[in-house]
NUVEX-139842 format. One record per residue: z negated, x negated, y of N, C-alpha, C, CB in turn; residue number from 1; residue in one letter. Coordinates in pm, whole numbers, plus 32768, in hexadecimal, padded with zeros to 4 digits. Glycine has a CB too. Layout:
  nup neast nnorth caup caeast canorth  cup ceast cnorth cbup cbeast cbnorth seq type
    Z     X      Y    Z      X       Y    Z     X      Y    Z      X       Y NUM    A
...
***
This chain:
  nup neast nnorth caup caeast canorth  cup ceast cnorth cbup cbeast cbnorth seq type
 82AB  867E   8331 8225   865D    8307 81E4  8604   836F 8228   8618    827E   1    M
 816B  8627   839B 812A   85D6    8403 810F  8547   83D7 80A7   8617    842C   2    P
 80F9  8532   8356 80DD   84AB    8325 8155  8450   8339 80B5   84B0    8291   3    E
 81CA  8480   8314 8244   8430    831F 8269  841A   83B2 82B8   8474    82D5   4    I
 8257  847F   8405 8271   8470    8494 8216  8407   84D2 825F   84F7    84DC   5    A
 8199  8401   84A6 813C   839D    84DA 8168  8310   84B3 80AE   83B7    84A6   6    A
 8198  82FF   8437 81C9   827B    840E 8243  8253   845E 81E9   827A    8378   7    W
 829C  82B1   8479 8313   8290    84C6 82ED  8264   8553 8373   8309    84CC   8    R
 828B  82A8   8591 825D   8280    8617 8220  81F4   8612 81F6   82E6    864E   9    R
 81CD  81DA   85AE 818C   8156    85A1 81F5  80E9   8590 812A   8154    852A  10    A
 825B  8103   8540 82C5   80A0    852C 830E  8084   85AE 8329   80CF    84C1  11    Y
 832E  80ED   85F7 8373   80DB    8677 831F  8087   86D5 8393   8163    86B7  12    S
 829C  809D   86D7 8241   8051    872D 823B  7FBE   8704 81B5   808D    8729  13    Q
 8253  7F9F   8684 8254   7F14    8655 82DE  7ED4   8667 822C   7F0E    85C1  14    M
 833D  7F1E   86A0 83C2   7EE8    86B6 841C  7EEF   863B 83B7   7E5B    86E2  15    G
 83F6  7F3D   85D6 8445   7F4B    855C 8491  7FD0   855F 83EB   7F43    84DE  16    L
 8500  7FD4   851C 854F   804F    8514 8514  80A7   84A4 85E7   8031    84FA  17    K
 84DE  811D   84C7 849C   8170    8462 84F7  81A4   83F3 845B   81E3    84A4  18    P
 8579  81AB   840A 85D1   81D8    839E 8602  8162   8349 8649   8223    83D8  19    T
 85F0  80E7   837A 8612   8071    832A 859E  804C   82CF 8637   7FFB    8384  20    K
 8523  8055   8302 84AA   8035    82B7 8457  80B4   82A9 8458   7FC3    82FC  21    Y
 8474  8102   8246 842E   8181    8231 83A4  8168   81F4 8481   81DE    81D7  22    R
 8348  81C5   8211 82C5   81BA    81D1 82D9  81CB   813B 8260   8225    8209  23    S
 827A  8195   80F0 8282   819E    805E 8287  8230   8032 820A   8158    801C  24    A
 8239  8286   8073 8238   8313    804D 82BF  8355   806A 81C9   835E    8098  25    A
 82FB  8335   80DC 837D   836E    80FE 83E9  833C   809F 83A2   834D    818F  26    E
 83E7  82BA   807F 844A   8283    8022 843C  82C2   7F98 843B   81EA    8017  27    A
 83C1  82D6   7F6B 83A9   8314    7EE8 83D9  83A6   7EE8 8313   830D    7EC3  28    L
 83BD  83EE   7F54 83EA   8478    7F5F 8482  8481   7F5D 83B3   84B8    7FDF  29    L
 84C5  842A   7FA6 8558   8429    7FA8 858F  840A   7F1D 858D   83C1    800E  30    R
 8551  83AB   7ED7 857E   8388    7E50 856A  83FE   7DF1 8533   830C    7E1B  31    R
 84F7  8441   7DFD 84DA   84B4    7DA7 853E  8524   7DC0 8449   84E6    7DBF  32    F
 855E  853E   7E3D 85C1   85A6    7E5D 864B  8584   7E24 85CB   85B9    7EF5  33    K
 866E  8505   7E2A 86F1   84D7    7DFA 86F9  84D8   7D61 870D   844A    7E2E  34    R
 868F  84A6   7D1D 8694   8494    7C8C 864E  8501   7C3C 8658   8410    7C69  35    E
 85F8  854F   7C7E 85B4   85BD    7C3A 8541  8594   7BE1 8615   8606    7BE9  36    G
 851D  8513   7BE4 84AB   84E3    7B96 8475  8464   7BD4 84D2   84CC    7B02  37    E
 83FB  8442   7BAE 83BD   83C7    7BDD 83D7  8357   7B79 8326   83DB    7BF4  38    L
 83E0  82DB   7BAA 83F2   826C    7B4D 8375  825A   7AF6 8412   81E8    7B9A  39    P
 8386  822D   7A7B 8317   8211    7A1F 8306  817A   7A1A 8330   824D    798F  40    R
 8294  8149   7A4E 8280   80B9    7A58 8204  8088   7A0D 8276   8091    7AE9  41    L
 8195  80CA   7A25 8113   80A5    79EC 80BC  8121   7A01 80D4   8020    7A32  42    H
 8062  8143   79A6 8015   81BF    79B5 7FCD  81CE   7A3B 7FB0   81C6    7948  43    P
 7F90  8164   7A6E 7F4A   816E    7AEF 7FAE  817E   7B60 7EF2   80F3    7B07  44    V
 801C  8134   7B5D 8081   8140    7BC5 80C2  81CA   7BC0 80EC   80D2    7BB7  45    I
 80DD  81FB   7B49 8119   8280    7B3B 80BE  82EB   7B78 8133   82A0    7AA6  46    D
 803A  82E1   7B5E 7FDA   833E    7B98 7FDA  8332   7C2F 7F4C   8325    7B60  47    L
 7FD6  82B9   7C62 7FD3   82A5    7CF3 8054  82D6   7D36 7FBD   8213    7D14  48    C
 80C6  82C5   7CF5 8142   82FB    7D2B 813E  8393   7D33 81BA   82CE    7CD5  49    N
 8108  83D3   7CCB 80FE   8466    7CCB 809F  8495   7D3A 80CC   8499    7C41  50    A
 8031  8451   7D4B 7FD1   8477    7DB4 800C  845C   7E3E 7F4A   8429    7DA2  51    V
 8054  83EC   7E4D 8097   83CE    7ECB 80F9  843D   7EEF 80DF   8347    7EC3  52    S
 8144  8469   7E8E 81A5   84D4    7EA4 815E  8557   7EC9 81FB   84E9    7E27  53    L
 80F2  8576   7E82 80A9   85F3    7E9C 806A  85F6   7F28 803C   8605    7E32  54    A
 803A  8583   7F59 7FF5   857E    7FDA 804D  854B   804B 7F7B   8528    7FCE  55    F
 80C7  851D   802B 8123   84E4    808E 80E2  846F   80D8 8150   854F    80F2  56    A
 8095  841D   808E 8055   83A6    80C5 807C  832C   8072 7FBB   83B7    80CA  57    L
 8090  82B9   80B3 80AF   8240    8068 8037  8215   8012 80D6   81CE    80C8  58    P
 8052  81F0   7F96 7FEC   81BE    7F3A 8024  813F   7EFA 7FC6   822B    7ECC  59    V
 7FD4  80D5   7EFA 7FFC   8057    7EBC 7F90  802E   7E59 8012   7FE7    7F27  60    A
 7FB7  7FE0   7DF4 7F59   7FAF    7D8F 7F6B  7F18   7D83 7F70   7FF7    7D04  61    V
 7EFB  7ECE   7D8F 7EFC   7E3D    7D8A 7EAD  7E0C   7D11 7EC1   7E01    7E0B  62    F
 7EE2  7DA8   7CCB 7E9B   7D65    7C5E 7E39  7D03   7C9E 7EFF   7D1B    7BFB  63    D
 7DB8  7D1F   7C91 7D52   7CCE    7CD5 7D48  7C3F   7CA0 7CCD   7D11    7CC8  64    L
 7D76  7C26   7C28 7D74   7B9D    7BF2 7DCE  7B40   7C45 7DA0   7B9D    7B5F  65    A
 7E29  7B78   7C90 7E88   7B29    7CDF 7E60  7B1E   7D72 7F12   7B65    7CD5  66    Q
 7DED  7B5C   7D97 7DBE   7B5B    7E22 7D4E  7AF4   7E2F 7D8C   7BEA    7E4D  67    V
 7D57  7A9F   7E94 7CF4   7A36    7EAB 7C84  7A6A   7F06 7D38   79BA    7EE9  68    N
 7C10  7A88   7ECF 7B92   7AAB    7F10 7B8D  7B32   7F56 7B72   7A44    7F72  69    Q
 7BEF  7B54   7FA6 7BE9   7BD1    7FF1 7C75  7BFB   801A 7B90   7BC2    806E  70    F
 7C81  7C77   8045 7CFA   7CA8    8087 7CD0  7CD6   8112 7D41   7D1C    8036  71    L
 7D1F  7CB0   8173 7D03   7CD6    81FD 7D81  7D14   8238 7CD5   7C5C    8250  72    E
 7D72  7D87   8276 7DE1   7DC7    82BB 7DE0  7D90   8349 7DD4   7E66    82B9  73    V
 7E4D  7D4E   836D 7E52   7D0F    83F2 7EE3  7CF3   8419 7DFF   7C8D    83F3  74    R
 7EF1  7CC9   8495 7F74   7C9C    84C4 7F89  7C0D   8495 7F81   7CA7    855F  75    H
 8001  7BEF   8467 8023   7B69    8438 801C  7B06   84AB 80AF   7B66    83F8  76    A
 7FF0  7A8D   8489 7FED   7A1F    84EB 8070  79D1   84E6 7F76   79C0    84CF  77    R
 80C2  79EA   8480 813F   79A2    8471 8134  792C   8412 816F   7972    84F7  78    G
 80BD  7918   83D8 80A5   78A9    837C 80A0  78D7   82EA 8023   7861    83A0  79    T
 80A4  7958   82D4 8094   7990    824E 8116  7985   81FE 8068   7A23    8257  80    E
 8106  7986   8179 817A   7988    8121 817B  7A0C   80D4 8179   790F    80C0  81    T
 81F0  7A31   80A8 8204   7AB0    8062 8265  7A97   7FF0 823A   7B1F    80C3  82    Y
 823E  7ABE   7F76 8296   7AAF    7F02 82E7  7B30   7EF2 8244   7A91    7E80  83    L
 8369  7B25   7F0D 83C3   7B99    7F06 83E2  7BBA   7E75 8445   7B7E    7F54  84    A
 8418  7C32   7E5D 843E   7C5D    7DD6 84AA  7C03   7D9D 846D   7CEE    7DD6  85    W
 84F7  7BC4   7DF3 8562   7B6A    7DC6 8529  7AE7   7D8E 85C2   7B4C    7E39  86    S
 84A8  7ACE   7DA9 846A   7A50    7D7F 8467  79E9   7DEE 84B3   7A18    7D08  87    G
 84A8  7A08   7E5D 84A9   79AD    7ED0 842A  79BD   7F21 8524   79C5    7F28  88    E
 83FB  794E   7F5A 8388   7951    7FB4 83BC  7961   8042 8330   78D0    7FA6  89    T
 8386  79C4   8088 83B2   79E0    8111 8340  79C3   8173 83E0   7A74    811F  90    E
 8364  799B   81EC 8304   798F    8259 82F3  7A1B   8295 8334   7927    82C6  91    A
 827C  7A3A   82BF 825F   7ABD    82FA 825F  7AAD   8392 81D6   7AF6    82C6  92    V
 82AD  7AFD   83D8 82B1   7AF0    846A 822B  7B15   84AB 8320   7B47    84A3  93    P
 8209  7ACB   8511 818E   7AE6    855B 818D  7B76   858D 817F   7A83    85D2  94    E
 811C  7BB8   8582 810A   7C3F    85B6 811F  7CAE   8550 8166   7C53    8625  95    G
 8160  7C90   84E1 8175   7CF7    847B 80F0  7D1D   843B 81DA   7CC6    840F  96    E
 80DA  7D9D   841D 805F   7DC8    83DC 8069  7DA6   8348 8046   7E61    83F1  97    V
 8005  7D5B   8317 8006   7D2A    828E 7F7F  7D3E   824B 802C   7C96    828B  98    I
 7F7E  7D2E   81C8 7F05   7D25    8177 7F00  7C93   814B 7F05   7D8B    80FB  99    F
 7EA4  7C44   8182 7E9E   7BB5    8166 7E1E  7B91   811D 7EAA   7B65    81E8 100    A
 7E26  7B25   80CD 7DAE   7AF4    8088 7D82  7A6F   80C4 7DC9   7AE5    7FEE 101    D
 7D1A  7A32   8088 7CE1   79B6    80BB 7D44  7941   80B5 7C65   7993    806C 102    A
 7DA8  7948   805E 7E0C   78DF    8052 7E83  78F6   80AF 7E3C   78D5    7FC3 103    A
 7E78  7957   8109 7EE3   7979    8168 7F60  79AD   8123 7F07   7900    81BC 104    D
 7F4D  79ED   80AF 7FBE   7A2E    806E 7FC3  7ABF   809D 7FB3   7A26    7FD1 105    H
 8036  7AEC   80C8 8049   7B78    80EE 8069  7BC6   806F 80BB   7B88    815B 106    A
 800B  7C19   8044 8020   7C69    7FCA 806F  7CE8   7FE8 7F99   7C8D    7F8A 107    H
 8077  7D0B   8066 80CB   7D7B    8090 80F2  7D63   8122 8081   7E05    8080 108    A
 8169  7D90   8144 819C   7D85    81CC 81BC  7E11   81FF 8219   7D29    81D2 109    R
 81BE  7E1A   8287 81DA   7E9C    82C7 817D  7F04   828C 826F   7EC6    82B4 110    R
 80FC  7EEC   829C 8092   7F37    825A 80A5  7F1F   81C4 8096   7FD2    827F 111    W
 80B6  7F85   8173 80CD   7F6C    80E4 815D  7F8C   80BC 806D   7FC1    808F 112    T
 81B7  7F8D   811B 8240   7FB7    80FD 828C  7F51   80AC 828A   7FD3    817C 113    F
 826D  7ED0   80B8 82AE   7E68    8069 8241  7E1D   801F 8304   7E06    80C4 114    R
 8227  7E43   7FA7 81BF   7E03    7F58 81F4  7D81   7F1B 818B   7E61    7EEA 115    Q
 819F  7D1C   7F18 81C4   7C9A    7EE1 81CF  7C9E   7E49 815E   7C30    7F0B 116    S
 822A  7C50   7E18 8237   7C43    7D86 81BB  7C00   7D4A 82B6   7BF1    7D63 117    R
 8178  7BAF   7D9A 8104   7B62    7D6C 8096  7BBB   7D33 80CC   7B0F    7DDD 118    K
 8079  7C2B   7D71 8008   7C7E    7D47 8032  7D02   7D07 7FB0   7C9C    7DBE 119    S
 80A8  7D02   7CCD 80DB   7D79    7C89 808A  7D96   7C0A 816F   7D67    7C67 120    T
 806D  7E13   7BF3 8026   7E3D    7B7A 8085  7E30   7B02 7FF1   7ECF    7B86 121    V
 8051  7DFC   7A94 809F   7DE9    7A1A 8045  7E0C   79A3 80D6   7D56    7A0E 122    H
 8078  7E0D   7929 8027   7E37    78B5 7FA5  7DE7   78A3 8079   7E2A    7838 123    P
 7FA0  7D6A   78D1 7F29   7D18    78C1 7EC1  7D2E   792E 7F4F   7C87    78BE 124    E
 7EE1  7D7D   7993 7E85   7D96    7A02 7E04  7DD8   79CF 7EC8   7DEF    7A6E 125    T
 7D92  7DA3   79F9 7D10   7DDA    79D0 7CC3  7E18   7A43 7CBD   7D6E    7990 126    R
 7CDB  7DE8   7ABD 7C9A   7E1F    7B35 7D04  7E33   7B9F 7C28   7DC1    7B69 127    R
 7D04  7EA8   7BD9 7D6A   7EC7    7C3E 7D28  7F04   7CB8 7DD5   7F26    7C05 128    A
 7D69  7EF0   7D28 7D41   7F2D    7DA5 7DAC  7F93   7DCA 7D2C   7EC3    7E17 129    L
 7D82  800E   7DE2 7DDD   8078    7E0D 7DC7  808D   7EA2 7DC6   80FC    7DBC 130    V
 7E32  8089   7EEF 7E2B   8098    7F80 7E7C  8112   7FA8 7E5F   8018    7FC8 131    V
 7E3F  8168   7FF7 7E85   81DC    8031 7E7A  81CE   80C9 7E49   8266    7FFF 132    A
 7EE6  81EF   8110 7EE8   81DB    81A1 7F11  825B   81E9 7F48   816A    81C5 133    E
 7EDA  826A   8260 7F01   82D9    82B4 7EED  82B5   8346 7EB3   8357    8291 134    G
 7F45  82E4   839C 7F3C   82CA    842C 7F38  834A   847E 7FB1   8275    8457 135    L
 7F4B  83BC   8440 7F54   8439    8489 7EC8  846D   84AD 7FA1   84A2    8436 136    H
 7EC2  84D7   84FD 7E42   850A    8532 7DDC  852A   84C5 7E5C   8585    8584 137    A
 7E06  8563   8457 7DA8   8589    83ED 7DA4  8523   837B 7DCC   8612    83B5 138    S
 7DCE  84A7   8398 7DD9   8440    832F 7D54  8425   82EA 7E0F   83C0    836A 139    A
 7CE8  841D   8334 7C67   83FE    82F5 7C46  8464   8289 7BF7   83FA    8360 140    D
 7C51  84E2   82A9 7C34   854C    8246 7C9B  854C   81D6 7C2F   85D6    828B 141    A
 7D1B  8539   81F7 7D85   853D    8192 7D79  84C8   8130 7E0E   8539    81D5 142    D
 7D5C  8451   8162 7D4C   83DC    810A 7CD3  83F0   80AF 7D3D   835A    815D 143    V
 7C67  8423   80E6 7BF0   843B    8093 7C0C  84A5   8027 7B79   846A    80EC 144    R
 7C5A  850C   8048 7C7F   8571    7FE4 7CD8  8533   7F77 7CC8   85E8    8029 145    E
 7D35  84DE   7F9F 7D8A   8498    7F3F 7D33  8441   7EE3 7DF4   8442    7F87 146    L
 7CD3  83F9   7F1C 7C7B   83A4    7ECB 7C26  83F8   7E6B 7C20   8351    7F26 147    L
 7BFC  846E   7E97 7BB3   84C8    7E3E 7C0A  84EF   7DC6 7B84   8548    7E8A 148    D
 7C89  850D   7DE2 7CE5   8533    7D76 7CF9  84BE   7D15 7D6E   855F    7DAF 149    A
 7D07  8446   7D49 7D14   83D0    7CF2 7C95  83B9   7CA1 7D35   8353    7D45 150    L
 7C21  83C5   7CE2 7BA2   83B4    7C9A 7B98  8416   7C27 7B2C   83C7    7CF9 151    D
 7BC2  8491   7C3F 7BBD   84F8    7BD7 7C15  84D0   7B60 7BEA   8581    7C0F 152    H
 7C8E  84A1   7B7C 7CEC   847B    7B12 7CC2  83FB   7ACA 7D76   8469    7B4C 153    E
 7C7E  83A2   7B12 7C55   8322    7AD8 7BC5  8323   7AA7 7C67   82B4    7B3D 154    L
 7B88  8398   7A9E 7AFA   83A3    7A79 7ADA  835F   79F4 7AD3   8434    7A72 155    A
 7B39  8357   799A 7B1F   8318    7919 7B1D  8280   7921 7B87   8342    78B6 156    G
 7B45  8247   7993 7B4A   81B6    79A1 7AC0  817D   79BE 7BA9   818F    7A10 157    G
 7ABB  80F9   79C3 7A3C   80B7    79E2 7A20  80C3   7A77 7A3F   8023    79B7 158    S
 79B2  8091   7AA0 7979   809D    7B27 79E2  80A0   7B96 791A   802C    7B40 159    A
 7A03  8115   7BC4 7A5C   8125    7C36 7A09  8118   7CB4 7AA8   81AD    7C32 160    N
 7A34  80C5   7D12 79EF   80B3    7D92 7A4F  80DA   7E00 79BD   8021    7DA5 161    K
 7A15  810D   7E6E 7A67   813A    7EDF 7A39  80F9   7F5F 7A62   81D1    7EEC 162    R
 7A98  80E5   7FB8 7A7B   80B7    803F 7AEB  80EA   8098 7A6C   801A    8047 163    A
 7ACA  810B   8112 7B2E   8133    8173 7B2E  80C9   81E1 7B12   81C3    81AC 164    V
 7BA0  8085   81F1 7BAC   801F    8257 7BDA  805D   82DA 7C0C   7FB1    822A 165    L
 7BA4  802A   8346 7BC7   8059    83CB 7BDD  7FE0   8425 7B58   80B7    8404 166    T
 7C04  7FF8   84A1 7C16   7F89    8500 7B92  7F3E   8512 7C49   7FBD    8588 167    A
 7B24  7F84   850D 7AA0   7F45    851E 7A73  7EFC   84A0 7A39   7FAC    8544 168    A
 7AAA  7F21   842D 7A83   7EE5    83AE 7B00  7ECE   8359 7A1C   7F3F    8363 169    S
 7B50  7E63   8379 7BD3   7E52    833B 7BD8  7E00   82BA 7C2C   7E14    839B 170    P
 7B65  7DD1   8286 7B67   7D77    8214 7B1D  7DB2   819E 7B2B   7CF0    823A 171    T
 7B55  7D9C   8126 7B13   7DC3    80A9 7B02  7D45   8058 7B66   7E2F    805B 172    L
 7A85  7D1E   803E 7A68   7CA5    7FEF 7A52  7CCB   7F5E 79EC   7C5A    8027 173    A
 7A7A  7C73   7F02 7A6A   7C8A    7E73 79FE  7C2F   7E3D 7AEF   7C75    7E28 174    F
***
């Protein structure tokens, strides 16, 4: 799949081992092949996992109540903190691609491959941000098609808003 190959190249360029840190889409696909089903976590996450699998693109969901002012896709400065699933707070190494907020919390590391426990969607979540990523040649069109599919499935929800972040426009303010 060109999408997965693009993520592996990007990881290698960042000095990471692509088979040690798999893209979210690749990890989900491997799990689905092994177990024959997707995990059931939350209706929105379940939908996003299915769409991620269908498009072979990483999809993450963030609880916006836990995000301070904005999310910015950028390289870490080395001052950010990250709440791991274990409950431990980790320092983020300088240069890693992260999703950071105004409080310098990394809500995701290695693009969206390691999502923070801090902004995990749970039953009380009322507003969520869905992020889809692509690095391959047709990523712009593929991500937009994935977002169209999500919009169609979420049409019954309240005001869905869309934005596509790029290197020229890396910040989404709330």
